[in-house]
C-alpha positions as CSV (number, residue, x, y, z in Angstrom):
1,M,0.2,0.1,-0.1
2,S,2.7,2.3,1.1
3,G,5.5,1.4,-1.1
4,T,7.4,1.4,2.1
5,G,6.5,-2.5,3.0
6,E,9.7,-4.9,2.1
7,P,9.1,-8.3,0.2
8,A,8.8,-10.7,2.3
9,R,11.3,-13.5,2.3
10,A,11.6,-16.7,0.5
11,A,8.2,-18.7,1.5
12,S,10.2,-21.9,1.7
13,G,12.2,-20.2,4.9
14,T,11.4,-21.1,8.2
15,D,11.1,-17.9,9.7
16,F,7.8,-16.7,8.8
17,G,6.9,-12.7,9.1
18,L,8.3,-9.6,10.7
19,D,9.9,-10.2,14.0
20,D,9.4,-7.2,16.9
21,E,12.3,-5.5,15.9
22,R,11.6,-5.1,12.7
23,L,8.0,-4.1,13.5
24,A,9.1,-1.5,15.9
25,G,11.4,0.4,13.4
26,H,10.0,-0.2,10.1
27,P,9.6,2.7,8.0
28,T,6.4,4.1,7.6
29,V,4.3,6.7,5.4
30,Y,2.4,8.1,8.5
31,A,3.5,10.9,10.8
32,E,4.5,10.2,14.2
33,G,1.8,10.9,16.6
34,S,-0.9,11.0,14.1
35,L,-3.0,8.2,16.2
36,A,-2.2,10.2,19.9
37,G,-4.9,10.3,21.6
38,K,-7.0,7.4,19.8
39,T,-7.6,3.5,21.7
40,A,-7.3,0.9,19.5
41,L,-8.8,-2.6,20.7
42,I,-7.1,-5.2,18.4
43,S,-8.9,-9.0,18.6
44,G,-6.1,-11.6,17.4
45,G,-3.3,-9.2,18.4
46,A,-0.7,-10.9,20.0
47,G,0.3,-12.4,16.6
48,G,0.3,-12.0,12.9
49,L,-1.6,-9.5,11.6
50,G,-2.8,-8.2,14.8
51,R,0.4,-7.9,15.9
52,A,1.8,-5.8,13.0
53,T,-1.0,-3.6,13.4
54,A,-1.1,-2.8,17.2
55,W,2.6,-2.1,17.1
56,L,2.2,0.4,14.0
57,M,-0.8,2.1,16.0
58,G,1.1,2.2,19.1
59,R,4.2,3.6,17.4
60,L,1.6,6.5,15.9
61,G,0.8,7.3,19.5
62,A,-2.6,5.2,19.9
63,R,-3.0,3.6,23.1
64,I,-3.4,-0.3,22.1
65,V,-5.2,-3.2,23.9
66,L,-4.4,-6.7,22.7
67,T,-7.3,-9.5,22.8
68,G,-6.8,-13.0,22.3
69,R,-7.2,-16.5,24.0
70,D,-3.6,-16.7,24.9
71,R,-3.0,-14.7,28.3
72,A,0.7,-15.8,28.5
73,K,1.3,-14.6,24.6
74,L,-0.8,-11.2,25.0
75,A,1.3,-10.4,28.1
76,E,4.6,-11.2,26.2
77,A,3.1,-8.7,23.2
78,A,1.8,-6.1,25.5
79,E,5.5,-5.9,27.4
80,A,7.4,-6.0,24.1
81,M,5.7,-2.6,23.4
82,R,5.6,-1.3,26.6
83,A,9.6,-1.6,26.3
84,K,9.5,0.6,23.6
85,E,7.4,3.2,25.1
86,I,4.2,2.0,23.5
87,D,0.7,2.2,26.0
88,A,-0.1,-1.4,25.4
89,G,-2.6,-3.3,27.8
90,F,-4.4,-6.6,27.4
91,H,-7.3,-8.5,28.2
92,A,-7.8,-12.7,27.8
93,L,-11.2,-13.4,25.7
94,D,-12.5,-16.0,23.5
95,I,-14.5,-14.0,21.0
96,R,-17.0,-16.6,20.4
97,E,-18.4,-16.2,23.9
98,P,-21.0,-13.4,23.8
99,E,-20.8,-13.1,27.3
100,A,-17.3,-12.9,27.5
101,V,-17.4,-10.0,24.9
102,Q,-20.0,-8.1,26.8
103,A,-17.7,-8.2,29.8
104,L,-14.7,-7.0,28.0
105,F,-16.5,-4.0,26.5
106,H,-17.9,-3.0,30.2
107,A,-14.3,-3.4,31.4
108,L,-13.1,-0.9,28.7
109,G,-15.7,1.6,29.3
110,D,-14.4,1.8,32.6
111,E,-10.8,2.4,31.2
112,G,-12.4,5.0,29.0
113,G,-13.8,3.2,26.0
114,I,-12.0,2.8,22.3
115,D,-12.0,4.8,19.3
116,M,-11.0,1.9,16.8
117,L,-11.8,-1.8,16.7
118,V,-9.7,-4.0,14.5
119,N,-10.8,-7.8,14.0
120,S,-7.8,-9.6,13.2
121,A,-8.8,-12.5,15.3
122,G,-9.9,-15.6,13.2
123,G,-8.5,-19.3,12.9
124,Q,-8.8,-21.9,10.2
125,Y,-7.1,-25.3,8.9
126,P,-6.4,-26.0,5.1
127,Q,-7.9,-29.1,4.0
128,A,-10.4,-29.9,1.0
129,A,-13.8,-28.8,1.0
130,I,-15.5,-31.9,0.7
131,D,-13.7,-33.4,4.0
132,F,-15.1,-30.9,6.2
133,S,-16.5,-32.5,9.5
134,V,-19.7,-30.5,10.6
135,K,-17.4,-30.0,14.0
136,G,-14.5,-28.3,11.9
137,W,-17.2,-26.3,9.7
138,N,-18.8,-25.2,12.8
139,A,-15.5,-24.1,14.6
140,V,-14.2,-22.0,11.6
141,V,-17.5,-20.4,11.1
142,N,-18.0,-19.8,14.9
143,T,-14.5,-17.6,15.4
144,N,-14.3,-15.9,11.9
145,L,-18.0,-15.0,11.7
146,N,-19.9,-15.4,14.9
147,G,-16.9,-14.1,17.3
148,T,-16.5,-11.0,14.6
149,W,-19.6,-10.1,15.1
150,Y,-20.1,-10.2,18.8
151,M,-16.9,-7.5,18.7
152,M,-18.6,-5.4,16.4
153,Q,-22.0,-5.2,18.1
154,A,-20.4,-4.9,21.2
155,A,-18.3,-1.9,20.5
156,A,-21.7,-0.4,18.5
157,R,-23.7,-0.3,21.2
158,Q,-20.7,1.2,23.4
159,W,-20.1,4.0,21.2
160,R,-24.1,4.7,20.7
161,D,-24.6,4.8,24.5
162,A,-21.7,7.0,24.8
163,G,-22.6,9.4,22.2
164,R,-19.2,9.0,20.2
165,Q,-18.2,8.0,17.4
166,G,-16.0,5.1,15.9
167,S,-14.5,2.7,13.2
168,I,-14.3,-0.9,12.8
169,V,-11.6,-2.9,10.4
170,N,-12.6,-6.3,9.9
171,I,-9.6,-8.4,8.3
172,V,-10.9,-11.0,6.1
173,V,-9.5,-12.9,3.0
174,V,-9.8,-12.0,-0.6
175,V,-13.3,-13.7,-1.4
176,S,-14.2,-13.0,-5.0
177,H,-13.1,-15.9,-6.3
178,G,-12.1,-18.0,-3.0
179,V,-8.7,-19.3,-1.6
180,Y,-9.2,-23.1,-2.5
181,G,-8.1,-25.5,0.7
182,L,-10.2,-22.9,2.9
183,A,-13.8,-22.9,2.1
184,H,-14.8,-22.9,5.7
185,S,-13.0,-19.7,6.0
186,V,-13.9,-18.3,2.9
187,A,-17.8,-18.6,3.9
188,A,-17.2,-17.0,6.9
189,R,-15.4,-13.9,5.9
190,A,-17.5,-13.3,3.0
191,G,-20.1,-13.1,5.7
192,V,-18.5,-10.5,7.4
193,V,-18.1,-8.4,4.1
194,G,-21.8,-8.9,3.7
195,L,-22.4,-8.0,7.3
196,S,-20.3,-5.0,7.5
197,R,-21.4,-3.8,4.2
198,A,-24.8,-3.9,5.8
199,V,-24.3,-2.3,9.2
200,A,-22.0,0.2,7.4
201,V,-25.4,1.6,6.2
202,E,-27.2,1.3,9.6
203,W,-24.6,2.7,11.8
204,A,-23.9,5.6,9.4
205,P,-25.9,7.8,11.4
206,L,-24.1,7.0,14.6
207,G,-21.0,7.9,12.9
208,I,-19.7,4.6,12.9
209,R,-17.5,3.3,9.8
210,V,-17.1,-0.4,9.1
211,N,-14.8,-1.4,6.4
212,C,-12.8,-4.5,5.7
213,I,-9.7,-5.4,4.6
214,A,-8.8,-8.4,2.1
215,P,-5.3,-10.0,2.4
216,G,-4.1,-12.0,-0.1
217,A,-1.2,-14.1,0.6
218,V,0.7,-12.3,3.3
219,E,3.4,-14.1,5.4
220,T,2.8,-14.6,8.9
221,P,3.6,-17.3,11.5
222,G,0.6,-18.9,10.6
223,W,2.0,-20.1,7.5
224,K,3.6,-22.8,9.4
225,V,0.6,-25.5,8.7
226,Y,1.2,-25.2,4.8
227,T,3.1,-27.5,3.1
228,A,6.2,-26.6,1.4
229,E,4.6,-27.1,-2.1
230,T,1.8,-25.0,-1.4
231,L,4.2,-21.9,0.2
232,E,6.7,-22.0,-3.0
233,N,3.4,-21.2,-5.1
234,Y,2.3,-18.3,-3.2
235,P,4.5,-15.8,-4.7
236,N,2.7,-16.8,-8.2
237,S,-0.9,-16.1,-6.4
238,N,-0.9,-12.6,-8.1
239,P,0.3,-10.2,-10.8
240,M,3.0,-8.6,-8.7
241,K,4.5,-11.9,-8.1
242,R,5.3,-11.7,-4.4
243,V,3.7,-12.2,-0.9
244,G,2.6,-9.6,1.4
245,T,4.1,-8.5,4.3
246,A,2.1,-8.2,7.6
247,F,3.0,-4.6,7.8
248,E,1.6,-3.6,4.8
249,I,-1.7,-5.0,6.3
250,A,-1.1,-3.0,9.3
251,E,-0.8,0.6,7.0
252,A,-3.6,-0.6,5.4
253,C,-5.6,-0.9,9.0
254,V,-4.3,2.5,9.9
255,Y,-5.8,4.3,6.8
256,L,-9.1,2.4,7.1
257,A,-9.2,3.0,11.1
258,G,-8.0,6.4,11.1
259,P,-9.1,10.0,10.3
260,A,-7.7,9.3,6.6
261,S,-10.6,7.6,5.8
262,A,-13.4,9.7,7.6
263,Y,-15.4,9.7,4.2
264,V,-14.8,6.1,3.3
265,T,-17.5,3.2,4.9
266,G,-18.6,0.0,3.5
267,E,-15.8,-1.2,1.7
268,V,-13.6,-3.8,1.0
269,L,-9.8,-2.8,0.1
270,N,-7.8,-5.6,-1.4
271,V,-4.3,-5.6,-0.3
272,S,-3.2,-8.5,-2.3
273,G,-0.7,-7.7,-5.2
274,G,-4.0,-7.9,-7.0
275,S,-4.8,-11.5,-6.4
276,Q,-8.6,-10.8,-6.5
277,L,-8.2,-9.8,-10.5
278,W,-6.0,-12.2,-11.6
279,G,-4.1,-15.8,-10.2
280,E,-5.1,-18.5,-7.9
281,T,-4.5,-18.9,-4.5
282,W,-4.4,-22.8,-3.0
283,A,-4.0,-23.5,0.8
284,I,-3.4,-27.2,-0.2
285,P,-1.3,-28.6,-2.5
286,K,-2.9,-27.7,-6.5
287,P,-4.5,-30.5,-7.9
288,D,-2.8,-32.1,-11.3
289,Y,-5.9,-31.6,-13.0
290,F,-5.3,-27.6,-12.7
291,K,-1.5,-27.5,-13.3
292,V,-0.1,-26.2,-16.9
């Protein structure tokens, strides 16, 4: 997005994504202090895209609140940011539990509330759709669609009741033609896109903006679940012939969550090297039938 993101390392490597040291110092187009006075809640903030977004928003002056299921990972992430003088805290949370989400927002209200919500939490596993179990399907949809909705609704209610404005960014996947081998996640994320567009209209009178970011093949630690063959093909999944970095997604999050996009709502921003237009992404080995 910015032109400052470095191309990811070879997908066949063993070290996936950008570490804290790089996230703390990676060049950005945004001005220092451009998010000062704002509070950002980032689900899935202990790793991957959420962690990169938390680092960037914190570097720009925002107070950061991380959520996720693993308290130890959250504590470690927050401590790494605080070591760089970023105001960062955390709340352990399973977004699939609506009562827990409500309790979180009650606590956040006592702390002064939030201004931005980035829904980065999610989870899926690569598998041919024909082999999905009922349990596996429900687990992915419950996390990626229901959990995202619980967070969105709780944030909107708090902003409405407090008479304040807010912005939501939902990180999905490129859903225009699917990510093959992740059909359960594509279905859930397509639901998030439709939901976001609907509530962007409903919530506009409240001053609440809702947008989505659809990353393409972006290198994160989550890539460890994929085969070497799959990873070797990822740079060829888009016309730019490379994979993206978590920092490039973070910069897109800052744009959509922050004041620069004050007149933007209900949009899906593809940060994918153009893979929504050309190319194909397989999370499982590509069948011989489709190889040319």
